[in-house]
C-alpha positions in Angstrom: 13.3 6.6 14.1 13.3 8.9 11.0 11.0 9.1 8.1 13.6 7.8 5.6 11.5 6.8 2.7 11.1 7.7 -1.0 8.6 7.1 -3.8 10.2 4.7 -6.3 8.1 4.0 -9.5 4.9 4.2 -7.5 6.2 2.1 -4.6 7.3 3.3 -1.2 10.9 2.4 -0.5 11.3 2.3 3.2 15.0 2.8 3.9 17.0 0.0 2.4 14.7 -2.6 3.9 11.4 -3.0 2.1 9.3 -1.9 -0.9 5.6 -1.2 0.0 3.1 -1.5 -2.8 -0.3 0.0 -2.4 -2.3 -2.3 -4.7 -5.7 -1.2 -6.1 -8.6 -3.7 -6.1 -12.3 -3.6 -6.4 -13.8 -3.4 -2.9 -15.0 -6.9 -1.9 -18.5 -7.3 -0.6 -17.3 -9.3 2.4 -13.9 -9.7 4.1 -11.5 -12.0 2.2 -9.9 -15.0 4.0 -6.3 -14.2 5.0 -5.0 -16.9 2.6 -6.7 -15.3 -0.4 -4.8 -12.5 -2.2 -7.0 -9.8 -3.7 -6.9 -9.3 -7.5 -4.4 -6.6 -8.6 -5.6 -3.7 -10.7 -2.3 -1.7 -10.5 -0.8 0.6 -7.9 -2.8 3.3 -6.3 -1.6 6.8 -7.2 0.7 8.1 -4.4 2.4 11.4 -3.5 4.2 12.9 -0.6 2.3 15.6 1.3 3.9 18.9 2.6 3.8 17.3 6.1 6.0 14.5 4.9 3.5 11.6 4.9 2.2 9.7 1.9 -1.2 10.2 0.5 -2.8 7.5 -1.8 -6.0 7.9 -3.9 -8.8 5.4 -3.3 -12.1 5.9 -5.1 -15.5 4.8 -3.9 -16.0 1.1 -4.8 -12.2 0.4 -4.6 -9.9 -0.7 -1.8 -6.2 -0.8 -1.4 -4.2 -3.8 0.0 -0.5 -3.7 0.9 2.1 -5.7 -1.0 5.6 -6.1 0.4 9.0 -7.0 -1.1 12.4 -6.9 0.6 14.9 -4.6 -1.1 17.4 -7.4 -0.7 15.6 -10.8 -0.7 18.6 -12.4 1.1 18.2 -9.9 4.0 14.7 -10.3 5.6 13.1 -7.2 7.0 10.8 -6.9 10.0 7.9 -4.5 9.2 5.5 -3.2 11.7 2.1 -1.8 10.9 -0.1 0.6 12.9 -3.6 0.2 11.7 -6.4 2.4 13.1 -8.8 0.3 15.2 -6.5 -2.6 15.8 -3.3 -3.4 17.6 0.1 -3.4 15.9 0.9 -6.0 13.3 4.4 -7.3 12.6 5.5 -9.4 9.6 8.9 -10.6 8.3 9.5 -10.0 4.6 10.2 -12.5 3.1 8.4 -14.9 3.6 5.4 -12.5 3.9 4.5 -10.7 0.6 1.5 -8.7 1.8 -0.3 -7.5 4.8 -2.9 -10.3 4.9 -6.5 -9.7 5.8 -6.3 -5.9 5.7 -7.8 -3.6 3.1 -8.0 0.2 3.2 -10.4 2.8 1.8 -10.7 6.5 1.7 -10.3 8.1 5.2 -8.2 5.2 6.6 -4.7 5.8 8.0 -1.7 3.4 8.3 1.8 3.6 9.7 4.5 1.4 8.3 7.9 1.1 10.0 11.1 -0.9 9.9 14.2 -0.8 12.0 15.5 2.2 10.1 12.5 4.2 9.0 8.8 5.0 9.3 6.1 6.4 7.1 2.5 7.5 7.6 0.0 6.8 4.8 -3.3 8.5 4.4 -5.9 7.0 2.0 -7.9 9.8 0.4 -10.7 10.2 -2.1 -9.6 11.1 -5.7 -10.9 14.7 -5.1 -8.9 15.1 -1.9 -5.9 13.6 -3.5 -6.1 16.1 -6.4 -6.6 19.0 -4.0 -3.5 18.0 -2.0 -1.2 17.1 -4.9 -2.5 18.8 -8.0 -2.6 15.4 -9.7 -5.8 13.9 -11.1 -5.7 10.2 -10.4 -6.8 7.8 -13.2 -9.9 5.7 -12.3 -9.4 2.0 -11.8 -10.0 0.1 -15.0 -11.9 -3.1 -14.2 -10.5 -4.8 -17.3 -6.9 -4.2 -16.1 -6.9 -6.8 -13.3 -4.2 -9.6 -13.4 -5.9 -12.6 -14.8 -3.2 -15.2 -14.3 -1.7 -15.1 -17.7 1.7 -16.6 -18.2 4.1 -15.7 -21.0 5.6 -18.6 -23.0 
């Protein structure tokens, strides 16, 4: 398996199989039920490290959850997750649209793989992210969360 991925408008495109979205949210005070999707506050800043993995900025008081979308919706993709501290998790996208019940904070590591590709993701503090990438991440704006608005 190779590390065939690219950053595509803030998303991780894993081969021609799946888009991985690292969604920012305010860290919940307690675990959310698996059927409850966290509120979206935009994508976490991401960059590729010199070692070839992805680093994502996560500030204190924030968490990141993983959104998923098949590159070609008519061609479901099996995605496997290696999460530190738990066994492997496998989902099929679609119908899955996120890694339910999992949130990540600074210091966590995650591996995401499909049939064709794999990528390691490290969640780092904004300071570490800037040190690694030279990019200063914007802080999360609590007023930017999706509020369920619908356009006419």
